[in-house]
MOPAC internal coordinates of N, CA, C and O (Angstrom, degrees):
PM7 1SCF
backbone

  N    0.0000 0     0.00 0     0.00 0    0    0    0
  C    1.4441 1     0.00 0     0.00 0    1    0    0
  C    1.5195 1   108.86 1     0.00 0    2    1    0
  O    1.2310 1   120.97 1   -37.65 1    3    2    1
  N    1.2812 1   115.74 1   142.35 1    3    2    1
  C    1.4505 1   120.93 1   179.84 1    5    3    2
  C    1.5178 1   109.82 1  -121.53 1    6    5    3
  O    1.2310 1   121.01 1   -36.38 1    7    6    5
  N    1.3060 1   115.67 1   143.62 1    7    6    5
  C    1.4625 1   120.79 1   175.75 1    9    7    6
  C    1.5187 1   105.77 1  -108.69 1   10    9    7
  O    1.2310 1   120.34 1   -75.88 1   11   10    9
  N    1.3042 1   116.95 1   104.12 1   11   10    9
  C    1.4498 1   118.86 1  -172.43 1   13   11   10
  C    1.5162 1   111.86 1  -137.92 1   14   13   11
  O    1.2310 1   120.91 1   -29.69 1   15   14   13
  N    1.3548 1   115.87 1   150.31 1   15   14   13
  C    1.4552 1   118.00 1   171.42 1   17   15   14
  C    1.5201 1   108.65 1   -68.58 1   18   17   15
  O    1.2310 1   120.39 1   -17.30 1   19   18   17
  N    1.2974 1   116.86 1   162.70 1   19   18   17
  C    1.4605 1   120.07 1  -178.27 1   21   19   18
  C    1.5213 1   112.19 1   -86.43 1   22   21   19
  O    1.2310 1   119.94 1   177.15 1   23   22   21
  N    1.3173 1   117.72 1    -2.85 1   23   22   21
  C    1.4638 1   122.37 1   174.66 1   25   23   22
  C    1.5188 1   107.77 1  -153.48 1   26   25   23
  O    1.2310 1   120.45 1    -9.56 1   27   26   25
  N    1.3373 1   116.74 1   170.44 1   27   26   25
  C    1.4663 1   121.03 1  -178.94 1   29   27   26
  C    1.5175 1   112.50 1   -59.90 1   30   29   27
  O    1.2310 1   120.24 1   152.97 1   31   30   29
  N    1.3105 1   117.16 1   -27.03 1   31   30   29
  C    1.4611 1   120.83 1  -178.17 1   33   31   30
  C    1.5220 1   112.14 1  -111.55 1   34   33   31
  O    1.2310 1   120.32 1  -167.73 1   35   34   33
  N    1.3282 1   117.00 1    12.27 1   35   34   33
  C    1.4575 1   121.17 1  -175.84 1   37   35   34
  C    1.5127 1   113.30 1   -75.59 1   38   37   35
  O    1.2310 1   121.37 1   -14.17 1   39   38   37
  N    1.3193 1   114.99 1   165.83 1   39   38   37
  C    1.4488 1   121.41 1   175.72 1   41   39   38
  C    1.5177 1   109.41 1   -84.08 1   42   41   39
  O    1.2310 1   120.57 1   -27.88 1   43   42   41
  N    1.3157 1   116.51 1   152.12 1   43   42   41
  C    1.4520 1   120.57 1   177.89 1   45   43   42
  C    1.5210 1   109.60 1   -75.33 1   46   45   43
  O    1.2310 1   120.11 1   -41.48 1   47   46   45
  N    1.3208 1   117.39 1   138.52 1   47   46   45
  C    1.4644 1   120.03 1   179.34 1   49   47   46
  C    1.5268 1   110.77 1   -73.94 1   50   49   47
  O    1.2310 1   120.49 1   -19.24 1   51   50   49
  N    1.3018 1   116.67 1   160.76 1   51   50   49
  C    1.4632 1   121.15 1   179.57 1   53   51   50
  C    1.5244 1   111.79 1   -86.55 1   54   53   51
  O    1.2310 1   119.75 1   170.24 1   55   54   53
  N    1.3264 1   118.07 1    -9.76 1   55   54   53
  C    1.4653 1   122.02 1  -179.88 1   57   55   54
  C    1.5205 1   109.84 1  -123.69 1   58   57   55
  O    1.2310 1   121.30 1   -32.96 1   59   58   57
  N    1.3317 1   115.13 1   147.04 1   59   58   57
  C    1.4556 1   121.23 1   176.91 1   61   59   58
  C    1.5204 1   109.67 1   -62.12 1   62   61   59
  O    1.2310 1   120.69 1   -42.29 1   63   62   61
  N    1.3201 1   116.29 1   137.71 1   63   62   61
  C    1.4641 1   121.44 1  -179.36 1   65   63   62
  C    1.5104 1   109.20 1  -123.77 1   66   65   63
  O    1.2310 1   120.87 1   -16.98 1   67   66   65
  N    1.3127 1   115.95 1   163.02 1   67   66   65
  C    1.4584 1   120.45 1   175.54 1   69   67   66
  C    1.5196 1   109.37 1  -127.94 1   70   69   67
  O    1.2310 1   121.36 1   -22.78 1   71   70   69
  N    1.3197 1   115.01 1   157.22 1   71   70   69
  C    1.4591 1   120.99 1   178.56 1   73   71   70
  C    1.5213 1   108.21 1  -133.24 1   74   73   71
  O    1.2310 1   120.66 1   -42.42 1   75   74   73
  N    1.3140 1   116.34 1   137.58 1   75   74   73
  C    1.4623 1   121.46 1   175.28 1   77   75   74
  C    1.5275 1   106.79 1   -93.87 1   78   77   75
  O    1.2310 1   120.72 1   -69.44 1   79   78   77
  N    1.3202 1   116.23 1   110.56 1   79   78   77
  C    1.4602 1   121.28 1  -177.88 1   81   79   78
  C    1.5222 1   109.71 1  -130.61 1   82   81   79
  O    1.2310 1   119.96 1   -70.52 1   83   82   81
  N    1.3273 1   117.68 1   109.48 1   83   82   81
  C    1.4594 1   119.76 1   179.72 1   85   83   82
  C    1.5275 1   111.80 1   -68.98 1   86   85   83
  O    1.2310 1   121.14 1   -38.71 1   87   86   85
  N    1.3230 1   115.42 1   141.29 1   87   86   85
  C    1.4645 1   121.28 1   176.54 1   89   87   86
  C    1.5243 1   108.20 1   -71.79 1   90   89   87
  O    1.2310 1   120.97 1   -42.62 1   91   90   89
  N    1.3244 1   115.75 1   137.38 1   91   90   89
  C    1.4612 1   121.33 1   178.68 1   93   91   90
  C    1.5267 1   109.31 1  -112.93 1   94   93   91
  O    1.2310 1   120.43 1   -14.39 1   95   94   93
  N    1.3187 1   116.79 1   165.61 1   95   94   93
  C    1.4644 1   120.86 1  -178.14 1   97   95   94
  C    1.5268 1   110.71 1   -72.56 1   98   97   95
  O    1.2310 1   121.62 1   -20.22 1   99   98   97
  N    1.3316 1   114.50 1   159.78 1   99   98   97
  C    1.4561 1   120.10 1   176.88 1  101   99   98
  C    1.5276 1   110.27 1   -60.84 1  102  101   99
  O    1.2310 1   120.00 1   141.43 1  103  102  101
  N    1.3376 1   117.61 1   -38.57 1  103  102  101
  C    1.4671 1   120.61 1   178.43 1  105  103  102
  C    1.5227 1   111.27 1   -61.47 1  106  105  103
  O    1.2310 1   120.26 1   135.88 1  107  106  105
  N    1.3421 1   117.11 1   -44.12 1  107  106  105
  C    1.4673 1   120.19 1   177.93 1  109  107  106
  C    1.5228 1   110.76 1   -62.30 1  110  109  107
  O    1.2310 1   120.77 1   138.38 1  111  110  109
  N    1.3098 1   116.14 1   -41.62 1  111  110  109
  C    1.4645 1   120.31 1  -179.28 1  113  111  110
  C    1.5281 1   111.12 1   -67.23 1  114  113  111
  O    1.2310 1   120.73 1   138.92 1  115  114  113
  N    1.3279 1   116.22 1   -41.08 1  115  114  113
  C    1.4598 1   120.40 1   179.32 1  117  115  114
  C    1.5336 1   111.08 1   -63.22 1  118  117  115
  O    1.2310 1   119.95 1   147.66 1  119  118  117
  N    1.3334 1   117.69 1   -32.34 1  119  118  117
  C    1.4624 1   120.20 1   176.08 1  121  119  118
  C    1.5248 1   111.16 1   -66.70 1  122  121  119
  O    1.2310 1   120.20 1   146.29 1  123  122  121
  N    1.3312 1   117.23 1   -33.71 1  123  122  121
  C    1.4677 1   121.06 1   178.86 1  125  123  122
  C    1.5254 1   110.27 1   -73.55 1  126  125  123
  O    1.2310 1   120.47 1   131.15 1  127  126  125
  N    1.3240 1   116.70 1   -48.85 1  127  126  125
  C    1.4649 1   122.88 1   178.82 1  129  127  126
  C    1.5090 1   107.19 1  -103.27 1  130  129  127
  O    1.2310 1   120.14 1   -94.05 1  131  130  129
  N    1.3266 1   117.33 1    85.95 1  131  130  129
  C    1.4597 1   123.12 1  -165.10 1  133  131  130
  C    1.5227 1   115.07 1   -79.91 1  134  133  131
  O    1.2310 1   119.08 1  -178.90 1  135  134  133
  N    1.3149 1   119.36 1     1.10 1  135  134  133
  C    1.4625 1   119.62 1   177.68 1  137  135  134
  C    1.5326 1   109.14 1   -66.91 1  138  137  135
  O    1.2310 1   119.59 1   -44.15 1  139  138  137
  N    1.3225 1   118.39 1   135.85 1  139  138  137
  C    1.4697 1   120.36 1   179.63 1  141  139  138
  C    1.5244 1   111.42 1   -56.78 1  142  141  139
  O    1.2310 1   120.95 1   -45.55 1  143  142  141
  N    1.3164 1   115.78 1   134.45 1  143  142  141
  C    1.4639 1   123.43 1   176.73 1  145  143  142
  C    1.5206 1   114.30 1    61.59 1  146  145  143
  O    1.2310 1   119.54 1  -163.54 1  147  146  145
  N    1.3302 1   118.48 1    16.46 1  147  146  145
  C    1.4652 1   120.26 1   179.10 1  149  147  146
  C    1.5229 1   111.11 1   -69.40 1  150  149  147
  O    1.2310 1   120.26 1   143.38 1  151  150  149
  N    1.3376 1   117.11 1   -36.62 1  151  150  149
  C    1.4592 1   121.83 1   177.86 1  153  151  150
  C    1.5295 1   107.58 1  -103.11 1  154  153  151
  O    1.2310 1   120.69 1   -63.49 1  155  154  153
  N    1.3254 1   116.29 1   116.51 1  155  154  153
  C    1.4596 1   121.01 1  -177.03 1  157  155  154
  C    1.5309 1   110.16 1  -105.06 1  158  157  155
  O    1.2310 1   120.50 1    -4.25 1  159  158  157
  N    1.3244 1   116.66 1   175.75 1  159  158  157
  C    1.4617 1   121.11 1   178.54 1  161  159  158
  C    1.5281 1   111.78 1   -68.22 1  162  161  159
  O    1.2310 1   119.86 1   166.14 1  163  162  161
  N    1.3234 1   117.88 1   -13.86 1  163  162  161
  C    1.4613 1   121.77 1   177.04 1  165  163  162
  C    1.5255 1   111.79 1   -85.47 1  166  165  163
  O    1.2310 1   120.36 1  -173.26 1  167  166  165
  N    1.3288 1   116.91 1     6.74 1  167  166  165
  C    1.4628 1   122.23 1  -177.63 1  169  167  166
  C    1.5176 1   110.41 1  -125.96 1  170  169  167
  O    1.2310 1   120.91 1   -24.25 1  171  170  169
  N    1.3145 1   115.86 1   155.75 1  171  170  169
  C    1.4536 1   121.66 1   167.75 1  173  171  170
  C    1.5201 1   106.66 1  -140.48 1  174  173  171
  O    1.2310 1   120.86 1   -18.47 1  175  174  173
  N    1.3129 1   115.96 1   161.53 1  175  174  173
  C    1.4538 1   120.59 1  -175.39 1  177  175  174
  C    1.5221 1   110.77 1  -126.15 1  178  177  175
  O    1.2310 1   121.40 1   -29.66 1  179  178  177
  N    1.3151 1   114.93 1   150.34 1  179  178  177
  C    1.4544 1   121.64 1   175.40 1  181  179  178
  C    1.5232 1   107.04 1  -134.85 1  182  181  179
  O    1.2310 1   121.06 1   -37.63 1  183  182  181
  N    1.3224 1   115.58 1   142.37 1  183  182  181
  C    1.4542 1   119.80 1  -173.84 1  185  183  182
  C    1.5191 1   110.86 1  -143.36 1  186  185  183
  O    1.2310 1   121.12 1   -43.93 1  187  186  185
  N    1.3074 1   115.45 1   136.07 1  187  186  185
  C    1.4623 1   121.99 1   173.08 1  189  187  186
  C    1.5228 1   107.58 1  -148.54 1  190  189  187
  O    1.2310 1   120.26 1   -35.88 1  191  190  189
  N    1.3037 1   117.11 1   144.12 1  191  190  189
  C    1.4576 1   119.99 1  -173.82 1  193  191  190
  C    1.5259 1   113.55 1   -66.75 1  194  193  191
  O    1.2310 1   119.50 1   151.94 1  195  194  193
  N    1.3265 1   118.56 1   -28.06 1  195  194  193
  C    1.4595 1   120.46 1  -176.40 1  197  195  194
  C    1.5278 1   114.02 1  -116.26 1  198  197  195
  O    1.2310 1   119.43 1   178.65 1  199  198  197
  N    1.3533 1   118.70 1    -1.35 1  199  198  197
  C    1.4633 1   121.72 1  -177.04 1  201  199  198
  C    1.5130 1   110.29 1  -133.60 1  202  201  199
  O    1.2310 1   121.15 1   -33.29 1  203  202  201
  N    1.3286 1   115.41 1   146.71 1  203  202  201
  C    1.4517 1   120.18 1  -179.80 1  205  203  202
  C    1.5257 1   108.09 1  -165.42 1  206  205  203
  O    1.2310 1   121.03 1   -22.01 1  207  206  205
  N    1.3256 1   115.64 1   157.99 1  207  206  205
  C    1.4547 1   118.71 1   167.98 1  209  207  206
  C    1.5256 1   106.78 1   -79.23 1  210  209  207
  O    1.2310 1   120.45 1   -16.61 1  211  210  209
  N    1.3201 1   116.75 1   163.39 1  211  210  209
  C    1.4588 1   119.29 1  -173.38 1  213  211  210
  C    1.5271 1   109.74 1  -149.73 1  214  213  211
  O    1.2310 1   120.70 1     7.34 1  215  214  213
  N    1.3384 1   116.27 1  -172.66 1  215  214  213
  C    1.4511 1   120.63 1   177.72 1  217  215  214
  C    1.5236 1   109.46 1   -53.84 1  218  217  215
  O    1.2310 1   120.80 1   -42.65 1  219  218  217
  N    1.3157 1   116.08 1   137.35 1  219  218  217
  C    1.4472 1   121.24 1  -179.90 1  221  219  218
  C    1.5136 1   114.18 1    91.57 1  222  221  219
  O    1.2310 1   119.66 1   168.47 1  223  222  221
  N    1.3288 1   118.26 1   -11.53 1  223  222  221
  C    1.4631 1   121.68 1  -178.92 1  225  223  222
  C    1.5249 1   113.19 1   -90.84 1  226  225  223
  O    1.2310 1   119.91 1   168.64 1  227  226  225
  N    1.3319 1   117.78 1   -11.36 1  227  226  225
  C    1.4647 1   120.29 1  -176.39 1  229  227  226
  C    1.5225 1   110.66 1   -52.70 1  230  229  227
  O    1.2310 1   121.48 1   -44.86 1  231  230  229
  N    1.3248 1   114.78 1   135.14 1  231  230  229
  C    1.4608 1   121.01 1  -177.87 1  233  231  230
  C    1.5129 1   113.61 1    91.88 1  234  233  231
  O    1.2310 1   120.29 1   169.34 1  235  234  233
  N    1.3367 1   117.06 1   -10.66 1  235  234  233
  C    1.4581 1   120.90 1   179.76 1  237  235  234
  C    1.5151 1   111.31 1   -75.83 1  238  237  235
  O    1.2310 1   120.20 1   -17.73 1  239  238  237
  N    1.3324 1   117.23 1   162.27 1  239  238  237
  C    1.4575 1   120.95 1  -175.24 1  241  239  238
  C    1.5279 1   114.48 1   -85.18 1  242  241  239
  O    1.2310 1   121.05 1   -30.60 1  243  242  241
  N    1.3196 1   115.59 1   149.40 1  243  242  241
  C    1.4606 1   124.02 1   165.23 1  245  243  242
  C    1.5239 1   104.47 1  -115.38 1  246  245  243
  O    1.2310 1   120.50 1   -62.88 1  247  246  245
  N    1.3271 1   116.65 1   117.12 1  247  246  245
  C    1.4580 1   120.70 1  -175.79 1  249  247  246
  C    1.5177 1   110.51 1  -120.29 1  250  249  247
  O    1.2310 1   121.05 1   -26.69 1  251  250  249
  N    1.3285 1   115.60 1   153.31 1  251  250  249
  C    1.4638 1   122.04 1   175.18 1  253  251  250
  C    1.5250 1   108.07 1  -124.70 1  254  253  251
  O    1.2310 1   121.39 1   -32.20 1  255  254  253
  N    1.3304 1   114.94 1   147.80 1  255  254  253
  C    1.4569 1   120.73 1   179.12 1  257  255  254
  C    1.5230 1   109.38 1   -99.49 1  258  257  255
  O    1.2310 1   120.79 1   -50.23 1  259  258  257
  N    1.3219 1   116.09 1   129.77 1  259  258  257
  C    1.4610 1   122.19 1   177.91 1  261  259  258
  C    1.5207 1   110.48 1   -81.03 1  262  261  259
  O    1.2310 1   120.68 1   -13.16 1  263  262  261
  N    1.3055 1   116.31 1   166.84 1  263  262  261
  C    1.4660 1   121.47 1   178.66 1  265  263  262
  C    1.5220 1   112.29 1   -57.80 1  266  265  263
  O    1.2310 1   120.29 1   150.45 1  267  266  265
  N    1.3493 1   117.06 1   -29.55 1  267  266  265
  C    1.4711 1   119.94 1  -179.28 1  269  267  266
  C    1.5326 1   112.46 1   -83.11 1  270  269  267
  O    1.2310 1   120.17 1  -177.96 1  271  270  269
  N    1.3355 1   117.28 1     2.04 1  271  270  269
  C    1.4621 1   121.41 1   177.70 1  273  271  270
  C    1.5195 1   114.38 1    93.17 1  274  273  271
  O    1.2310 1   119.80 1   171.91 1  275  274  273
  N    1.3302 1   117.98 1    -8.09 1  275  274  273
  C    1.4626 1   120.26 1   179.44 1  277  275  274
  C    1.5360 1   110.20 1   -77.62 1  278  277  275
  O    1.2310 1   120.91 1   -21.55 1  279  278  277
  N    1.3182 1   115.86 1   158.45 1  279  278  277
  C    1.4627 1   122.28 1  -179.18 1  281  279  278
  C    1.5162 1   109.95 1  -113.17 1  282  281  279
  O    1.2310 1   120.51 1   -37.91 1  283  282  281
  N    1.3370 1   116.64 1   142.09 1  283  282  281
  C    1.4561 1   122.40 1   178.36 1  285  283  282
  C    1.5261 1   108.54 1  -131.71 1  286  285  283
  O    1.2310 1   120.72 1   -46.44 1  287  286  285
  N    1.3281 1   116.22 1   133.56 1  287  286  285
  C    1.4616 1   119.53 1   176.18 1  289  287  286
  C    1.5226 1   108.71 1   -79.10 1  290  289  287
  O    1.2310 1   120.62 1   -56.76 1  291  290  289
  N    1.3297 1   116.41 1   123.24 1  291  290  289
  C    1.4604 1   121.48 1   179.82 1  293  291  290
  C    1.5213 1   112.28 1  -114.03 1  294  293  291
  O    1.2310 1   120.10 1   165.48 1  295  294  293
  N    1.3351 1   117.40 1   -14.52 1  295  294  293
  C    1.4527 1   119.98 1  -177.28 1  297  295  294
  C    1.5092 1   112.58 1  -148.46 1  298  297  295
  O    1.2310 1   121.77 1   -15.84 1  299  298  297
  N    1.3287 1   114.21 1   164.16 1  299  298  297
  C    1.4612 1   123.45 1   174.81 1  301  299  298
  C    1.5204 1   106.36 1  -129.60 1  302  301  299
  O    1.2310 1   120.14 1   -54.19 1  303  302  301
  N    1.3431 1   117.34 1   125.81 1  303  302  301
  C    1.4654 1   121.31 1  -178.66 1  305  303  302
  C    1.5230 1   109.11 1   -53.63 1  306  305  303
  O    1.2310 1   121.02 1   -52.70 1  307  306  305
  N    1.3359 1   115.66 1   127.30 1  307  306  305
  C    1.4569 1   120.29 1  -177.83 1  309  307  306
  C    1.5294 1   111.97 1  -120.23 1  310  309  307
  O    1.2310 1   119.81 1   111.04 1  311  310  309
  N    1.3348 1   117.97 1   -68.96 1  311  310  309
  C    1.4625 1   119.36 1  -175.88 1  313  311  310
  C    1.5199 1   111.32 1  -157.70 1  314  313  311
  O    1.2310 1   121.40 1    -5.60 1  315  314  313
  N    1.3063 1   114.93 1   174.40 1  315  314  313
  C    1.4633 1   123.97 1   176.57 1  317  315  314
  C    1.5099 1   107.50 1   179.02 1  318  317  315
  O    1.2310 1   120.27 1    -5.45 1  319  318  317
  N    1.2938 1   117.09 1   174.55 1  319  318  317
  C    1.4657 1   121.73 1   177.21 1  321  319  318
  C    1.5203 1   107.60 1  -104.57 1  322  321  319
  O    1.2310 1   120.31 1   -67.76 1  323  322  321
  N    1.3077 1   117.02 1   112.24 1  323  322  321
  C    1.4595 1   120.92 1  -179.73 1  325  323  322
  C    1.5169 1   111.23 1    69.43 1  326  325  323
  O    1.2310 1   121.42 1    11.01 1  327  326  325
  N    1.3188 1   114.90 1  -168.99 1  327  326  325
  C    1.4656 1   122.25 1   178.80 1  329  327  326
  C    1.5222 1   107.49 1  -130.20 1  330  329  327
  O    1.2310 1   120.34 1   -57.47 1  331  330  329
  N    1.3085 1   116.96 1   122.53 1  331  330  329
  C    1.4617 1   122.94 1  -177.56 1  333  331  330
  C    1.5324 1   109.71 1    51.74 1  334  333  331
  O    1.2310 1   121.17 1  -137.88 1  335  334  333
  N    1.3251 1   115.36 1    42.12 1  335  334  333
  C    1.4652 1   121.56 1   179.54 1  337  335  334
  C    1.5203 1   107.93 1   -83.01 1  338  337  335
  O    1.2310 1   119.24 1   -58.66 1  339  338  337
  N    1.3403 1   119.06 1   121.34 1  339  338  337
  C    1.4670 1   120.93 1  -178.07 1  341  339  338
  C    1.5315 1   113.20 1   -58.35 1  342  341  339
  O    1.2310 1   120.30 1   151.77 1  343  342  341
  N    1.3307 1   117.03 1   -28.23 1  343  342  341
  C    1.4612 1   120.47 1   179.79 1  345  343  342
  C    1.5355 1   111.81 1   -76.43 1  346  345  343
  O    1.2310 1   120.58 1   149.98 1  347  346  345
  N    1.3263 1   116.49 1   -30.02 1  347  346  345
  C    1.4632 1   122.88 1   179.89 1  349  347  346
  C    1.5260 1   108.69 1  -130.88 1  350  349  347
  O    1.2310 1   119.73 1  -106.11 1  351  350  349
  N    1.3374 1   118.12 1    73.89 1  351  350  349
  C    1.4596 1   120.69 1  -170.82 1  353  351  350
  C    1.5239 1   116.09 1   -79.46 1  354  353  351
  O    1.2310 1   119.52 1  -176.93 1  355  354  353
  N    1.3248 1   118.52 1     3.07 1  355  354  353
  C    1.4659 1   119.62 1  -177.12 1  357  355  354
  C    1.5224 1   110.98 1  -111.96 1  358  357  355
  O    1.2310 1   121.30 1   -42.16 1  359  358  357
  N    1.3314 1   115.11 1   137.84 1  359  358  357
  C    1.4481 1   120.94 1   169.43 1  361  359  358
  C    1.5142 1   108.54 1   -91.04 1  362  361  359
  O    1.2310 1   120.35 1   -30.74 1  363  362  361
  N    1.3335 1   116.94 1   149.26 1  363  362  361
  C    1.4538 1   122.04 1  -178.37 1  365  363  362
  C    1.5311 1   108.60 1  -109.18 1  366  365  363
  O    1.2310 1   121.33 1   -46.18 1  367  366  365
  N    1.3322 1   115.06 1   133.82 1  367  366  365
  C    1.4580 1   122.38 1  -174.54 1  369  367  366
  C    1.5247 1   109.60 1  -126.78 1  370  369  367
  O    1.2310 1   120.41 1   -31.53 1  371  370  369
  N    1.3347 1   116.83 1   148.47 1  371  370  369
  C    1.4643 1   119.67 1   170.44 1  373  371  370
  C    1.5266 1   107.37 1   -66.94 1  374  373  371
  O    1.2310 1   120.26 1   -42.70 1  375  374  373
  N    1.3227 1   117.11 1   137.30 1  375  374  373
  C    1.4546 1   123.78 1  -177.38 1  377  375  374
  C    1.5355 1   108.90 1   -85.02 1  378  377  375
  O    1.2310 1   119.92 1   -84.66 1  379  378  377
  N    1.3343 1   117.75 1    95.34 1  379  378  377
  C    1.4590 1   121.89 1  -174.81 1  381  379  378
  C    1.5348 1   112.51 1   -57.82 1  382  381  379
  O    1.2310 1   118.73 1   130.84 1  383  382  381
  N    1.3470 1   120.03 1   -49.16 1  383  382  381
  C    1.4678 1   117.67 1   178.60 1  385  383  382
  C    1.5337 1   112.39 1   -59.37 1  386  385  383
  O    1.2310 1   120.27 1   141.14 1  387  386  385
  N    1.3270 1   117.08 1   -38.86 1  387  386  385
  C    1.4574 1   120.85 1   179.75 1  389  387  386
  C    1.5179 1   113.67 1   -70.30 1  390  389  387
  O    1.2310 1   120.46 1   157.38 1  391  390  389
  N    1.3245 1   116.73 1   -22.62 1  391  390  389
  C    1.4615 1   121.72 1  -179.04 1  393  391  390
  C    1.5251 1   112.44 1  -106.23 1  394  393  391
  O    1.2310 1   120.00 1  -171.99 1  395  394  393
  N    1.3350 1   117.61 1     8.01 1  395  394  393
  C    1.4665 1   120.23 1  -172.88 1  397  395  394
  C    1.5298 1   112.79 1   -60.78 1  398  397  395
  O    1.2310 1   119.53 1   142.00 1  399  398  397
  N    1.3155 1   118.51 1   -38.00 1  399  398  397
  C    1.4752 1   119.80 1   178.30 1  401  399  398
  C    1.5264 1   110.25 1   -62.00 1  402  401  399
  O    1.2310 1   120.20 1   134.80 1  403  402  401
  N    1.3362 1   117.22 1   -45.20 1  403  402  401
  C    1.4700 1   121.42 1   179.09 1  405  403  402
  C    1.5306 1   110.45 1   -65.26 1  406  405  403
  O    1.2310 1   120.16 1   136.05 1  407  406  405
  N    1.3367 1   117.31 1   -43.95 1  407  406  405
  C    1.4644 1   121.51 1   179.49 1  409  407  406
  C    1.5285 1   110.16 1   -59.68 1  410  409  407
  O    1.2310 1   120.21 1   131.37 1  411  410  409
  N    1.3293 1   117.20 1   -48.63 1  411  410  409
  C    1.4600 1   120.82 1  -179.52 1  413  411  410
  C    1.5232 1   112.48 1   -63.28 1  414  413  411
  O    1.2310 1   119.98 1   145.26 1  415  414  413
  N    1.3278 1   117.64 1   -34.74 1  415  414  413
  C    1.4593 1   121.62 1   179.36 1  417  415  414
  C    1.5255 1   111.28 1   -62.65 1  418  417  415
  O    1.2310 1   120.29 1   141.80 1  419  418  417
  N    1.3359 1   117.06 1   -38.20 1  419  418  417
  C    1.4612 1   120.91 1  -173.95 1  421  419  418
  C    1.5177 1   115.00 1  -100.84 1  422  421  419
  O    1.2310 1   119.72 1   173.14 1  423  422  421
  N    1.3149 1   118.15 1    -6.86 1  423  422  421
  C    1.4797 1   119.85 1   178.38 1  425  423  422
  C    1.5210 1   108.90 1   -64.79 1  426  425  423
  O    1.2310 1   121.07 1   -46.03 1  427  426  425
  N    1.3093 1   115.55 1   133.97 1  427  426  425
  C    1.4555 1   120.51 1   176.88 1  429  427  426
  C    1.5179 1   114.18 1    84.02 1  430  429  427
  O    1.2310 1   119.30 1   172.51 1  431  430  429
  N    1.3259 1   118.94 1    -7.49 1  431  430  429
  C    1.4466 1   120.55 1   177.32 1  433  431  430
  C    1.5164 1   109.55 1   -83.18 1  434  433  431
  O    1.2310 1   120.73 1   -34.76 1  435  434  433
  N    1.3211 1   116.21 1   145.24 1  435  434  433
  C    1.4758 1   120.70 1   179.88 1  437  435  434
  C    1.4966 1   110.32 1  -113.10 1  438  437  435
  O    1.2310 1   120.10 1   180.00 1  439  438  437

């Protein structure tokens, strides 16, 4: 679930909200963010025409539901250009499975 304003300049809501954002391929994301090497293997993207993560959501989870009904965190809200911007419709997330070795190495360290 994400708590996000409804636009880049919107006010934050008083209640936690969620957004349904399908994960897109790296190729699709690279077409949106066309700078060379801007999207790395440590990132994944999700895009929906009416939903997006926004300012204040960084660090929040991106989860997927398995066929058995369980939920798995696959991403962490990282960055994007604007919120639900038609020119940049994808949010960029840290790729949790791809970073799991690094995450496990540093978990619990102070």
